[in-house]
Structure formats: structure tokens, C-alpha cells
C-alpha positions in Angstrom: 38.6 -73.6 13.8 37.5 -75.6 11.6 40.4 -77.6 10.8 41.8 -79.6 13.8 45.5 -80.8 13.2 46.3 -83.9 14.2 50.0 -85.3 14.2 49.4 -86.6 9.9 45.9 -85.5 9.2 44.1 -82.7 8.9 40.3 -83.0 10.1 38.2 -80.5 8.2 34.6 -79.7 10.0 31.7 -78.2 9.3 32.5 -74.4 7.3 35.8 -74.1 6.2 36.5 -70.3 5.8 39.2 -68.7 3.7 40.8 -67.5 7.0 41.7 -70.9 6.9 43.8 -71.2 4.1 47.1 -69.7 5.3 47.8 -72.1 8.4 46.7 -75.1 6.3 49.2 -74.0 3.5 51.9 -73.6 6.6 50.5 -77.3 7.8 51.2 -78.6 4.1 54.6 -77.4 4.5 55.5 -79.0 7.5 53.7 -82.4 6.6 54.2 -83.4 3.1 53.1 -86.4 3.5 49.5 -85.2 5.5 46.0 -86.4 4.4 42.7 -85.1 4.6 39.8 -85.9 6.8 36.7 -84.1 5.1 34.0 -86.7 6.8 32.5 -84.1 8.5 33.1 -81.2 6.5 30.0 -79.3 4.7 31.7 -76.4 2.6 35.5 -75.5 2.1 36.2 -71.8 0.5 37.5 -71.8 -2.8 40.9 -70.4 -1.3 41.6 -73.3 1.2 40.6 -75.4 -1.8 43.7 -73.6 -3.7 45.5 -74.7 -1.1 44.8 -78.1 -1.4 45.7 -78.0 -5.3 48.6 -76.7 -5.3 50.0 -78.5 -2.2 48.3 -82.2 -3.1 46.9 -83.9 -0.6 45.6 -87.6 0.3 42.2 -87.9 1.0 42.1 -90.2 4.4 38.3 -89.9 4.5 35.9 -88.1 1.9 32.8 -86.5 3.1 29.8 -87.4 4.2 28.2 -84.6 2.1 27.7 -86.3 -1.5 27.6 -82.8 -3.5 30.7 -81.8 -1.5 32.6 -85.0 -2.4 31.5 -84.6 -5.8 32.9 -81.0 -6.1 36.1 -81.8 -4.5 36.9 -85.2 -6.5 36.5 -83.1 -9.6 38.8 -80.5 -8.4 41.5 -83.0 -7.2 41.3 -84.7 -10.3 39.1 -88.1 -9.5 
């Protein structure tokens, strides 16, 4: 899995594929105050991004990858 679920943090690692979208949605529904750690993430599939935008999540750590950080911050309206 490209997303490791901790108690209140979803850790996005490397390339996050479309297969992760449903599990992410379920986790966000159970953890409405959950946060995202994108530090080591390099790519997020559009379906996963749609889940993140539909069920807003606070970003604890932005990606180290500047292109992904720019893309995500624009999608989140930051």
C-alpha cells in the first residue's frame, strides 16, 4: 500500500495509485480530524485527489517534491 494509516495521520508514500482511493475515503470518514503526511510522496492519482478534495484533510507535512507540492496546494486552494 502506498498509504500507511496511523492513528490520526495518513502517510502517503511514493506513487499513490487509483486503488488507494476507496480505502482513503473510508479512513477519512472514520477520522474526520485526520491529517496527511505527503513528505515522501511523488505522485497522487487524480481519483485520490478527488477524495482528498471531497473530504478535506489537513496537511501535516507537504511533499518534498516541489512540483507535487505546487499541484496539491493549488488543488486545496492554498
